C-alpha positions as CSV (number, residue, x, y, z in Angstrom):
1,X,-44.0,35.0,-36.0
2,X,-46.4,33.1,-33.3
3,X,-44.9,30.7,-30.8
4,X,-46.8,28.0,-32.7
5,X,-43.6,26.8,-34.4
6,X,-41.3,25.2,-32.0
7,X,-38.4,22.0,-32.0
8,X,-41.1,19.8,-31.3
9,X,-43.2,20.9,-34.2
10,X,-40.1,20.8,-36.5
11,X,-39.3,17.5,-35.4
12,X,-42.9,16.3,-35.9
13,X,-42.4,17.3,-39.5
14,X,-39.4,14.7,-39.8
15,X,-36.3,16.9,-38.6
16,X,-33.8,15.4,-36.5
17,X,-32.8,17.5,-33.1
18,X,-29.9,19.1,-34.6
19,X,-31.8,20.0,-37.6
20,X,-34.8,21.4,-35.6
21,X,-32.7,23.7,-33.8
22,X,-30.7,24.6,-37.0
23,X,-33.9,25.6,-38.9
24,X,-36.3,26.8,-36.3
25,X,-35.3,30.5,-36.6
26,X,-35.0,30.3,-40.3
27,X,-38.2,28.9,-41.0
28,X,-40.2,30.9,-38.2
29,X,-38.9,34.2,-39.8
30,X,-40.0,32.9,-43.4
31,X,-43.7,32.0,-42.2
32,X,-44.0,35.2,-40.3
33,X,-43.2,36.9,-43.8
34,X,-46.1,35.2,-45.5
35,X,-48.7,34.7,-42.8
36,X,-48.3,31.0,-42.3
37,X,-49.2,31.7,-39.0
38,X,-52.2,29.5,-37.9
39,X,-52.3,25.5,-37.2
40,X,-53.7,24.6,-40.3
41,X,-51.5,26.6,-42.3
42,X,-48.4,25.7,-40.4
43,X,-49.2,22.1,-40.5
44,X,-49.7,21.6,-44.2
45,X,-46.7,23.7,-45.1
46,X,-44.3,21.9,-42.7
47,X,-45.7,18.7,-44.0
48,X,-45.2,19.7,-47.5
49,X,-41.9,21.1,-46.8
50,X,-40.8,17.9,-44.7
51,X,-41.3,15.8,-47.8
52,X,-39.7,17.7,-50.3
53,X,-36.6,18.2,-48.3
54,X,-36.4,14.7,-46.9
55,X,-36.8,15.8,-43.5
56,X,-35.1,19.4,-43.8
57,X,-32.1,17.4,-45.0
58,X,-31.9,18.5,-48.3
59,X,-31.5,21.9,-49.9
60,X,-29.9,21.0,-53.3
61,X,-31.5,18.2,-55.3
62,X,-29.6,14.9,-55.7
63,X,-27.7,14.8,-58.6
64,X,-25.7,12.4,-60.7
65,X,-25.3,11.4,-64.4
66,X,-29.1,10.2,-64.7
67,X,-32.0,10.9,-67.0
68,X,-32.8,13.8,-64.7
69,X,-30.1,15.9,-66.5
70,X,-31.3,14.8,-69.8
71,X,-35.1,16.2,-68.8
72,X,-33.9,19.3,-67.5
73,X,-31.4,20.1,-70.2
74,X,-32.6,22.3,-72.9
75,X,-35.9,22.8,-71.3
76,X,-37.0,26.2,-72.4
77,X,-40.1,26.2,-70.2
78,X,-37.8,26.1,-67.3
79,X,-35.5,28.8,-69.2
80,X,-32.6,26.4,-69.4
81,X,-31.3,27.8,-72.5
82,X,-27.6,27.4,-72.1
83,X,-25.6,24.3,-71.8
84,X,-25.3,23.1,-68.5
85,X,-28.4,24.6,-67.2
86,X,-30.0,21.6,-66.5
87,X,-27.5,20.8,-63.6
88,X,-26.6,24.3,-62.7
89,X,-30.2,25.1,-62.3
90,X,-31.2,21.9,-60.3
91,X,-33.6,22.0,-57.4
92,X,-32.7,24.2,-54.8
93,X,-34.4,25.5,-51.6
94,X,-36.7,23.4,-49.0
95,X,-39.2,23.4,-51.6
96,X,-36.9,22.8,-54.5
97,X,-37.1,25.6,-57.2
98,X,-35.9,24.2,-60.5
99,X,-34.7,25.9,-63.7
100,X,-32.9,29.3,-64.7
101,X,-36.3,30.9,-65.1
102,X,-37.7,30.0,-61.5
103,X,-34.4,31.0,-59.9
104,X,-34.7,34.6,-61.2
105,X,-38.2,34.7,-60.6
106,X,-37.9,34.0,-57.0
107,X,-35.3,36.4,-56.9
108,X,-37.4,39.0,-58.2
109,X,-40.3,38.3,-56.0
110,X,-38.2,38.4,-53.0
111,X,-36.4,41.8,-53.8
112,X,-39.8,43.4,-54.2
113,X,-40.5,42.1,-50.7
114,X,-37.3,42.4,-48.8
115,X,-35.3,44.8,-51.1
116,X,-32.1,44.8,-53.4
117,X,-30.0,42.7,-51.0
118,X,-31.3,39.6,-51.8
119,X,-28.8,37.6,-53.8
120,X,-29.0,37.2,-57.5
121,X,-29.9,33.4,-57.7
122,X,-29.7,33.4,-61.6
123,X,-26.1,34.2,-61.5
124,X,-25.4,32.3,-58.2
125,X,-28.1,29.6,-58.1
126,X,-26.4,27.6,-55.3
127,X,-27.3,30.7,-52.9
128,X,-30.8,29.5,-53.0
129,X,-29.6,26.4,-50.9
130,X,-28.7,28.7,-48.1
131,X,-30.7,28.3,-44.9
132,X,-32.1,31.7,-44.7
133,X,-32.9,31.6,-48.6
134,X,-34.0,27.9,-48.7
135,X,-36.7,28.7,-46.1
136,X,-37.8,32.1,-47.3
137,X,-38.1,30.8,-51.1
138,X,-40.1,28.0,-49.9
139,X,-42.5,30.3,-48.1
140,X,-42.7,32.8,-51.2
141,X,-43.6,29.5,-53.4
142,X,-46.4,28.8,-50.9
143,X,-47.5,32.3,-51.2
144,X,-47.4,32.5,-54.9
145,X,-49.5,29.3,-55.1
146,X,-52.1,30.5,-53.0
147,X,-51.8,27.5,-50.7
148,X,-52.9,29.4,-47.4
149,X,-56.2,29.6,-48.6
150,X,-56.2,25.8,-49.5
151,X,-54.7,25.3,-45.9
152,X,-57.7,27.1,-44.2
153,X,-60.0,24.5,-45.6
154,X,-58.0,21.5,-45.2
155,X,-57.7,20.8,-48.8
156,X,-54.4,19.0,-48.6
157,X,-54.7,17.0,-51.7
158,X,-55.0,20.3,-53.7
159,X,-51.9,21.8,-52.0
160,X,-50.1,18.5,-53.1
161,X,-51.1,18.8,-56.8
162,X,-49.9,22.3,-57.0
163,X,-46.7,21.7,-55.4
164,X,-45.8,18.5,-57.0
165,X,-48.2,18.4,-60.2
166,X,-49.7,14.9,-58.8
167,X,-49.9,13.0,-55.9
168,X,-46.2,11.4,-55.8
169,X,-45.4,11.0,-52.1
170,X,-48.7,11.5,-50.8
171,X,-48.6,9.0,-48.3
172,X,-45.6,10.2,-46.5
173,X,-46.9,13.9,-46.9
174,X,-49.7,12.8,-45.2
175,X,-48.0,10.9,-42.5
176,X,-46.1,14.4,-41.8
177,X,-49.2,16.5,-41.8
178,X,-50.9,14.1,-39.2
179,X,-47.6,14.4,-37.1
180,X,-47.5,18.2,-37.2
181,X,-51.4,18.6,-36.3
182,X,-50.7,16.2,-33.5
183,X,-47.5,18.2,-32.3
184,X,-49.5,21.7,-32.6
185,X,-52.5,20.4,-30.6
186,X,-50.1,18.9,-27.8
187,X,-52.1,15.7,-28.4
188,X,-51.0,13.2,-25.7
189,X,-52.5,10.3,-27.8
190,X,-50.0,9.0,-30.3
191,X,-51.0,9.3,-34.0
192,X,-50.5,5.7,-35.9
193,X,-48.3,6.9,-38.7
194,X,-45.2,5.7,-40.3
195,X,-42.1,7.7,-38.9
196,X,-39.8,7.8,-41.9
197,X,-37.5,10.2,-40.1
198,X,-35.8,7.5,-38.2
199,X,-34.8,5.5,-41.2
200,X,-31.6,7.7,-42.2
201,X,-30.5,8.1,-38.4
202,X,-27.0,6.4,-37.3
203,X,-27.8,3.4,-35.0
204,X,-25.6,1.5,-32.6
205,X,-24.7,-1.5,-34.7
206,X,-22.1,-3.0,-36.7
207,X,-23.9,-2.4,-39.9
208,X,-23.7,0.7,-41.8
209,X,-26.3,3.4,-41.4
210,X,-29.0,3.7,-44.4
211,X,-27.5,6.3,-46.6
212,X,-29.5,9.3,-47.3
213,X,-30.1,8.7,-50.9
214,X,-31.7,5.4,-50.0
215,X,-34.1,7.4,-47.3
216,X,-34.7,9.8,-50.0
217,X,-36.2,7.2,-52.2
218,X,-38.3,5.3,-49.8
219,X,-41.3,7.5,-49.5
220,X,-41.9,7.2,-53.4
221,X,-41.3,3.3,-53.1
222,X,-43.9,3.2,-50.2
223,X,-46.3,5.4,-52.1
224,X,-46.0,3.0,-55.1
225,X,-46.2,-0.1,-52.8
226,X,-48.5,1.2,-49.7
227,X,-47.9,-2.2,-47.9
228,X,-44.4,-1.5,-47.6
229,X,-45.4,0.9,-44.7
230,X,-45.9,-2.3,-42.4
231,X,-42.2,-3.1,-43.0
232,X,-40.8,0.3,-41.8
233,X,-42.1,0.6,-38.2
234,X,-40.4,3.3,-36.2
235,X,-38.3,3.3,-33.1
236,X,-34.6,2.4,-32.3
237,X,-35.4,-1.3,-31.9
238,X,-36.3,-1.7,-35.4
239,X,-33.9,0.7,-36.9
240,X,-31.6,-2.2,-38.1
241,X,-34.4,-4.0,-39.6
242,X,-35.5,-0.9,-41.5
243,X,-32.0,-0.6,-43.0
244,X,-32.0,-4.0,-44.1
245,X,-35.2,-4.0,-45.6
246,X,-34.6,-0.6,-47.1
247,X,-31.4,-2.1,-48.9
248,X,-33.4,-4.8,-50.3
249,X,-36.3,-2.7,-51.6
250,X,-34.0,-0.1,-53.1
251,X,-31.7,-2.8,-54.7
252,X,-34.6,-4.7,-56.2
253,X,-36.2,-1.4,-57.5
254,X,-33.1,0.0,-59.2
255,X,-32.2,-3.7,-60.7
256,X,-35.7,-4.0,-62.2
257,X,-35.5,-0.9,-64.4
258,X,-31.5,-0.7,-64.6
259,X,-31.4,2.6,-62.7
260,X,-27.9,3.6,-62.0
261,X,-28.5,5.3,-58.7
262,X,-31.6,6.3,-56.5
263,X,-31.7,9.7,-58.1
264,X,-32.3,8.0,-61.4
265,X,-34.7,5.4,-59.8
266,X,-36.9,8.1,-58.4
267,X,-37.0,10.1,-61.6
268,X,-37.9,7.3,-63.7
269,X,-40.8,5.8,-61.6
270,X,-42.2,9.4,-61.6
271,X,-42.4,9.6,-65.2
272,X,-42.8,6.4,-66.3
273,X,-45.9,4.3,-65.5
274,X,-44.6,1.1,-67.3
275,X,-41.0,1.4,-65.3
276,X,-43.4,1.9,-62.1
277,X,-45.0,-1.3,-62.6
278,X,-41.9,-3.1,-63.1
279,X,-40.4,-1.5,-59.9
280,X,-43.7,-2.6,-58.2
281,X,-43.5,-6.0,-59.4
282,X,-40.0,-6.5,-58.3
283,X,-40.5,-5.2,-54.8
284,X,-43.7,-7.7,-54.4
285,X,-41.4,-10.5,-55.5
286,X,-39.0,-9.6,-52.7
287,X,-42.0,-9.9,-50.1
288,X,-41.2,-13.1,-48.3
289,X,-37.4,-11.7,-47.9
290,X,-38.7,-8.7,-46.6
291,X,-40.8,-10.2,-43.9
292,X,-37.8,-12.6,-43.0
293,X,-35.9,-9.4,-41.8
294,X,-36.0,-9.4,-38.3
295,X,-38.6,-12.0,-38.2
296,X,-40.0,-14.7,-40.1
297,X,-37.9,-17.8,-39.7
298,X,-36.0,-16.2,-37.3
299,X,-38.9,-15.2,-35.2
300,X,-40.3,-18.6,-35.4
301,X,-37.2,-20.3,-34.5
302,X,-37.0,-17.9,-31.4
303,X,-40.5,-18.5,-30.1
304,X,-39.9,-22.5,-31.0
305,X,-36.6,-22.3,-28.6
306,X,-38.9,-22.3,-25.3
307,X,-40.0,-26.0,-26.3
308,X,-36.3,-27.1,-26.8
309,X,-34.9,-26.2,-23.4
310,X,-34.8,-28.6,-20.4
311,X,-37.9,-29.1,-18.5
312,X,-39.6,-27.2,-21.2
313,X,-43.6,-28.0,-22.1
314,X,-43.9,-31.4,-23.8
315,X,-42.8,-31.5,-27.5
316,X,-46.3,-32.5,-28.7
317,X,-47.4,-29.0,-27.6
318,X,-45.1,-27.3,-29.7
319,X,-47.0,-25.1,-32.4
320,X,-44.1,-25.6,-34.9
321,X,-44.3,-29.2,-34.7
322,X,-48.0,-29.3,-35.7
323,X,-47.5,-26.6,-38.6
324,X,-44.6,-28.9,-40.0
325,X,-46.6,-32.0,-39.6
326,X,-49.3,-30.4,-41.9
327,X,-47.0,-29.4,-44.2
328,X,-45.9,-33.0,-44.8
329,X,-49.4,-34.4,-44.6
330,X,-50.5,-33.5,-47.8
331,X,-47.4,-34.4,-50.1
332,X,-47.2,-37.9,-48.3
333,X,-50.9,-38.2,-49.3
334,X,-49.9,-37.4,-53.1
335,X,-47.0,-39.5,-52.9
336,X,-48.9,-42.5,-51.6
337,X,-51.7,-41.9,-54.3
338,X,-49.0,-41.5,-57.3
339,X,-47.2,-44.9,-56.0
340,X,-50.4,-47.1,-54.9
341,X,-53.6,-45.8,-55.8
342,X,-53.7,-44.2,-59.2
343,X,-50.2,-44.8,-60.5
344,X,-51.7,-44.7,-64.1
345,X,-52.8,-41.1,-64.0
346,X,-49.3,-39.7,-63.4
347,X,-47.0,-39.8,-66.6
348,X,-43.2,-39.4,-65.9
349,X,-43.2,-35.7,-66.0
350,X,-45.5,-35.3,-63.5
351,X,-43.8,-37.8,-61.3
352,X,-40.5,-36.1,-61.6
353,X,-42.3,-32.5,-60.5
354,X,-43.9,-33.8,-57.9
355,X,-41.2,-35.5,-56.3
356,X,-39.0,-32.5,-56.7
357,X,-41.7,-30.3,-55.1
358,X,-41.7,-33.0,-52.2
359,X,-37.9,-32.9,-51.9
360,X,-37.9,-29.1,-51.7
361,X,-40.6,-29.1,-49.2
362,X,-38.6,-31.7,-46.9
363,X,-35.5,-29.6,-47.5
364,X,-37.3,-26.4,-46.2
365,X,-38.6,-28.2,-42.9
366,X,-35.3,-30.0,-42.3
367,X,-33.5,-26.9,-42.7
368,X,-35.9,-25.2,-40.4
369,X,-35.4,-27.9,-37.4
370,X,-31.7,-28.3,-38.2
371,X,-31.4,-24.6,-37.8
372,X,-33.4,-24.4,-34.6
373,X,-31.6,-27.3,-32.8
374,X,-28.1,-25.9,-33.7
375,X,-29.4,-22.3,-32.4
376,X,-30.5,-24.0,-29.4
377,X,-27.2,-25.9,-28.8
378,X,-25.4,-22.7,-29.2
379,X,-27.8,-20.9,-26.6
380,X,-26.9,-23.7,-24.2
381,X,-23.2,-23.8,-25.0
382,X,-21.4,-22.0,-22.0
383,X,-18.7,-20.9,-24.6
384,X,-21.5,-19.0,-26.3
385,X,-23.7,-17.6,-23.4
386,X,-20.9,-16.4,-21.7
387,X,-19.3,-14.5,-24.7
């Protein structure tokens, strides 16, 4: 295999340092067998494999008591003719081979190329998840679908369709493709893409790290609601924010369709457009909460704190004061109109609604300033500052 494939290239496809070291020789050997040996071919292959395996983390499909079992169970087109075949022949390998028929087929194809020592993946399907065969079967699948030719002409969309049957997770696939191309070209200029590989990494925090199940479903949700990409930026300084935001997103999505776990969520939104629409609406409904994670009011209070310190700029220069005044001016005008200018226009129901809205707005503004004042006092308290 050419020296194109390196640790840095695998990391660009989404692998951690440890995973890149683990997979380098296996992926290199597999690519050499099937002439995935030019920058366009390798970039497209690693982008697709990186997505399908969750950054080289998974060689066995995440499984549980979900709708996926019913979908695979009894599927004659997959060769699942015996009870339990749905679970037994779940996806294995870096590009997940699914079904009894396909496990047998990849065994036969690999034996034609490599000889009789290739394991029998029909009798022992779990062996296809071993590193050597997980990588080799992915390259064989690539060859079987004729994807080198599509990579040569840069037709990444058709590659995705041949692998996935559609364009699920395309935003993440494209992101990985751009990063691998950059790494292969050794381009010093950064590519502005979403680095999803940081999401599942442990962080120095009292919070629990994101579970791999949450990280696995995020690309599908970002593909469903693209503006989520703005929430999940890369870098260690935002890792904690990513974890909290991811928990909000996945929790809202599961609740919207009654999914029992992340696997069921992912399978359902791919197969059911109505469920996907419900999930999209649920995530949109959480948008203000998502923006507040690591920012929003907290960030505004932090910026506002500069005006509350001794010898700080004049209070009248504080942007937060003028924003608050603007918020309060309109309800004040409505209140004056209701009480003194056109009182006959407002019936009792409308009056109650207006007063309730004004009280809610006063509560929000009051909570902001009370929280700001309390935060400032705590920062200036030597018992807190010295702790």
